[in-house]
Backbone as CSV, one residue per row, in Angstrom:
resi,resn,N_x,N_y,N_z,CA_x,CA_y,CA_z,C_x,C_y,C_z
1,MET,72.635,88.555,98.139,73.704,89.042,97.288,73.923,90.514,97.607
2,ILE,75.187,90.911,97.617,75.542,92.305,97.860,76.534,92.738,96.784
3,THR,76.433,93.983,96.404,77.353,94.548,95.421,78.145,95.655,96.087
4,ILE,79.430,95.660,95.837,80.316,96.710,96.331,80.808,97.469,95.106
5,SER,80.601,98.766,95.096,81.071,99.603,93.992,82.357,100.301,94.401
6,ALA,83.283,100.343,93.468,84.485,101.163,93.593,84.421,102.143,92.430
7,VAL,84.265,103.423,92.751,84.084,104.466,91.746,85.307,105.378,91.796
8,TYR,85.951,105.554,90.650,87.176,106.346,90.573,86.875,107.704,89.938
9,PRO,86.791,108.769,90.748,86.476,110.098,90.203,87.552,110.584,89.221
10,ASN,87.102,111.239,88.181,87.987,111.823,87.177,88.241,113.271,87.573
11,ARG,89.164,113.445,88.491,89.497,114.794,88.969,90.535,115.438,88.060
12,ALA,90.495,116.747,87.963,91.459,117.482,87.137,92.880,117.109,87.541
13,GLY,93.677,116.748,86.555,95.073,116.404,86.800,95.296,114.985,87.286
14,SER,94.234,114.203,87.468,94.413,112.832,87.963,94.843,111.908,86.826
15,ARG,95.340,110.766,87.226,95.873,109.774,86.288,95.132,108.459,86.490
16,PHE,94.776,107.799,85.374,94.157,106.477,85.434,94.530,105.729,84.171
17,ASP,95.228,104.616,84.325,95.652,103.791,83.192,94.574,102.733,82.956
18,VAL,93.670,103.034,82.042,92.530,102.154,81.766,92.998,100.786,81.275
19,ASP,93.989,100.762,80.399,94.474,99.479,79.882,95.021,98.602,81.000
20,TYR,95.822,99.181,81.885,96.357,98.404,83.006,95.214,97.873,83.864
21,TYR,94.254,98.728,84.159,93.141,98.317,85.020,92.374,97.155,84.391
22,ARG,92.043,97.305,83.113,91.244,96.296,82.417,92.024,95.003,82.193
23,GLU,93.285,95.112,81.803,94.051,93.932,81.410,94.814,93.266,82.551
24,ARG,95.127,94.022,83.608,95.929,93.445,84.683,95.231,93.476,86.033
25,HIS,94.750,94.660,86.460,94.201,94.758,87.810,92.891,93.979,87.973
26,ALA,91.949,94.170,87.060,90.659,93.473,87.196,90.832,91.949,87.186
27,PRO,91.605,91.371,86.250,91.820,89.920,86.309,92.552,89.482,87.586
28,PHE,93.490,90.310,88.055,94.196,90.035,89.305,93.213,90.006,90.468
29,ALA,92.330,91.012,90.526,91.332,91.075,91.601,90.405,89.869,91.541
30,GLN,89.962,89.511,90.352,89.064,88.372,90.214,89.743,87.079,90.668
31,ALA,90.960,86.861,90.233,91.682,85.641,90.621,91.950,85.599,92.125
32,LEU,92.242,86.750,92.697,92.545,86.824,94.125,91.297,86.632,94.983
33,LEU,90.181,87.242,94.571,88.975,87.244,95.402,88.052,86.046,95.168
34,ALA,88.083,85.455,93.990,87.170,84.342,93.685,87.249,83.201,94.705
35,PRO,88.434,82.768,95.116,88.485,81.694,96.115,87.939,82.121,97.484
36,HIS,87.729,83.414,97.654,87.251,83.945,98.937,85.815,84.456,98.854
37,GLY,85.088,84.063,97.816,83.667,84.365,97.768,83.192,85.359,96.719
38,LEU,84.090,85.874,95.885,83.639,86.769,94.816,82.745,85.974,93.872
39,VAL,81.549,86.491,93.621,80.594,85.834,92.731,80.690,86.408,91.324
40,GLY,80.985,87.692,91.220,81.091,88.323,89.914,81.772,89.673,90.006
41,LEU,82.332,90.097,88.881,83.022,91.381,88.798,82.651,92.011,87.467
42,ARG,82.234,93.266,87.501,81.913,94.003,86.282,82.599,95.352,86.359
43,ILE,83.242,95.753,85.267,83.875,97.064,85.218,83.290,97.850,84.052
44,SER,83.142,99.164,84.256,82.627,100.055,83.222,83.526,101.277,83.162
45,GLN,84.086,101.522,81.991,84.948,102.686,81.789,84.096,103.892,81.442
46,GLY,84.346,105.021,82.119,83.654,106.256,81.779,84.021,106.687,80.370
47,ALA,83.022,107.075,79.583,83.271,107.501,78.212,83.113,109.016,78.072
48,SER,82.000,109.557,78.548,81.784,110.999,78.502,80.533,111.336,79.293
49,GLY,80.407,112.620,79.608,79.158,113.102,80.179,78.119,113.170,79.068
50,LEU,76.867,113.351,79.424,75.814,113.434,78.410,76.020,114.614,77.475
51,ASP,76.698,115.648,77.972,76.958,116.829,77.150,78.248,116.706,76.346
52,GLY,78.887,115.539,76.386,80.131,115.320,75.652,81.377,115.682,76.433
53,ALA,81.220,116.209,77.638,82.363,116.568,78.480,83.077,115.295,78.958
54,HIS,84.241,115.488,79.547,84.960,114.357,80.115,84.061,113.622,81.107
55,PRO,84.228,112.304,81.232,83.378,111.562,82.173,83.666,111.973,83.612
56,ALA,82.653,111.911,84.452,82.817,112.232,85.875,83.658,111.182,86.582
57,PHE,83.666,109.965,86.047,84.394,108.852,86.671,85.241,108.145,85.628
58,TRP,86.471,107.843,86.011,87.358,107.077,85.149,86.808,105.666,84.946
59,MET,86.428,105.043,86.065,86.034,103.638,86.040,85.062,103.390,87.181
60,ILE,84.132,102.464,86.944,83.240,101.976,87.987,83.387,100.458,88.002
61,SER,83.725,99.943,89.149,83.895,98.503,89.318,82.831,98.010,90.290
62,GLU,82.171,96.913,89.943,81.162,96.321,90.815,81.543,94.881,91.121
63,MET,81.708,94.602,92.402,82.041,93.251,92.862,80.820,92.679,93.577
64,ARG,80.456,91.458,93.224,79.322,90.817,93.872,79.795,89.693,94.789
65,PHE,79.259,89.716,95.995,79.517,88.683,97.007,78.179,88.213,97.554
66,ALA,78.155,87.022,98.125,76.926,86.479,98.708,76.440,87.324,99.886
67,SER,77.368,87.928,100.628,76.983,88.690,101.820,78.073,89.689,102.179
68,ARG,77.737,90.588,103.064,78.718,91.542,103.584,79.834,90.800,104.315
69,GLU,79.468,89.758,105.029,80.458,88.973,105.775,81.468,88.320,104.825
70,ALA,80.981,87.803,103.692,81.887,87.185,102.710,82.856,88.228,102.165
71,PHE,82.347,89.424,101.863,83.222,90.495,101.389,84.256,90.855,102.456
72,ASP,83.805,91.026,103.690,84.728,91.394,104.774,85.840,90.369,104.934
73,ARG,85.499,89.098,104.841,86.527,88.042,104.951,87.501,88.110,103.773
74,ALA,86.969,88.311,102.565,87.832,88.381,101.381,88.785,89.563,101.460
75,ILE,88.283,90.711,101.872,89.127,91.906,101.959,90.146,91.770,103.086
76,ALA,89.764,91.138,104.175,90.723,90.916,105.264,91.893,90.075,104.780
77,THR,91.611,89.152,103.879,92.652,88.259,103.360,93.425,88.883,102.200
78,CYS,92.721,89.576,101.300,93.318,90.015,100.030,93.418,91.526,99.838
79,GLY,92.802,92.285,100.711,92.730,93.729,100.517,94.066,94.411,100.367
80,ALA,95.033,94.035,101.178,96.343,94.692,101.125,96.973,94.535,99.743
81,ALA,96.879,93.348,99.157,97.453,93.116,97.832,96.721,93.927,96.762
82,LEU,95.403,94.016,96.878,94.633,94.797,95.904,94.983,96.272,95.977
83,PHE,95.001,96.824,97.185,95.298,98.245,97.338,96.752,98.562,96.995
84,ALA,97.651,97.611,97.190,99.063,97.824,96.843,99.253,97.960,95.333
85,ASP,98.346,97.393,94.549,98.441,97.473,93.087,97.942,98.814,92.550
86,ALA,97.168,99.547,93.324,96.544,100.784,92.848,97.527,101.797,92.245
87,PRO,98.687,102.051,92.834,99.599,103.032,92.229,100.052,102.662,90.812
88,ASN,99.882,101.400,90.424,100.231,100.996,89.059,99.243,101.514,88.020
89,TYR,98.040,101.899,88.448,97.056,102.372,87.474,96.427,103.723,87.798
90,THR,96.567,104.215,89.046,95.919,105.494,89.338,96.550,106.213,90.524
91,ASP,96.266,107.511,90.595,96.604,108.302,91.779,95.324,108.794,92.453
92,VAL,94.193,108.205,92.077,92.880,108.566,92.603,92.451,107.548,93.665
93,GLU,91.957,108.043,94.786,91.406,107.144,95.797,89.953,106.844,95.428
94,PRO,89.598,105.555,95.307,88.226,105.242,94.919,87.228,105.533,96.034
95,ILE,86.014,105.805,95.622,84.889,105.897,96.552,84.290,104.499,96.593
96,LEU,84.192,103.921,97.781,83.663,102.562,97.940,82.310,102.630,98.628
97,GLN,81.377,101.810,98.156,80.083,101.756,98.831,79.459,100.379,98.652
98,PHE,78.650,100.002,99.651,77.845,98.794,99.575,76.520,99.167,98.939
99,ASN,75.993,98.276,98.109,74.716,98.510,97.441,73.730,97.409,97.803
100,ALA,72.479,97.778,97.886,71.412,96.802,98.101,71.300,95.931,96.845
101,PRO,70.633,94.803,96.940,70.461,93.962,95.750,69.859,94.752,94.588
102,SER,70.342,94.470,93.408,69.899,95.176,92.214,68.491,94.780,91.813
103,VAL,67.818,95.719,91.206,66.536,95.466,90.573,66.715,95.875,89.121
104,GLU,66.439,94.962,88.220,66.622,95.255,86.801,65.261,95.316,86.127
105,PHE,65.080,96.339,85.318,63.846,96.515,84.573,64.179,96.385,83.098
106,ALA,63.689,95.328,82.481,63.926,95.125,81.062,62.859,95.866,80.265
107,SER,63.227,96.273,79.086,62.240,96.903,78.207,61.228,95.844,77.797
108,PRO,59.962,96.203,77.838,58.953,95.214,77.427,59.064,94.949,75.932
109,THR,58.855,93.706,75.572,58.843,93.381,74.143,57.402,93.397,73.683
110,SER,57.213,93.813,72.489,55.869,93.935,71.952,55.790,93.287,70.590
111,THR,54.702,92.629,70.335,54.486,92.048,69.012,53.764,93.045,68.124
112,GLU,53.331,94.168,68.714,52.654,95.189,67.917,53.683,95.927,67.076
113,SER,53.268,96.409,65.964,54.152,97.158,65.091,54.415,98.537,65.697
114,HIS,55.646,98.941,65.639,56.063,100.239,66.166,56.079,101.224,65.001
115,PRO,55.622,102.474,65.226,55.578,103.433,64.122,56.932,103.689,63.471
116,ASP,58.029,103.511,64.221,59.352,103.765,63.661,59.956,102.531,63.000
117,ALA,59.263,101.401,63.075,59.817,100.143,62.565,59.691,100.056,61.071
């Protein structure tokens, strides 16, 4: 499994229509790419920096494919349509990167009583 991230920087003066992205572009991308090997799509909207400042990124999108080859085939077929939709929601060029398989660490559950409980 491979994950491809599309990260949209929140640059001064840039534009990003979160509603359009969430309600139109992401479902469009999923419908377009699923027949070509998309396994999953997750989007996260930037809310704020830890200090309460504007978020560094408007949106982070993660697309999962079985392999790099599957992604390459899907983008060769559908990429032009996806990129053509971008002006409808942003004037920011996304940063794209391939990611190694994820490792998730869950918080351990404990049956012991916690002092704050």
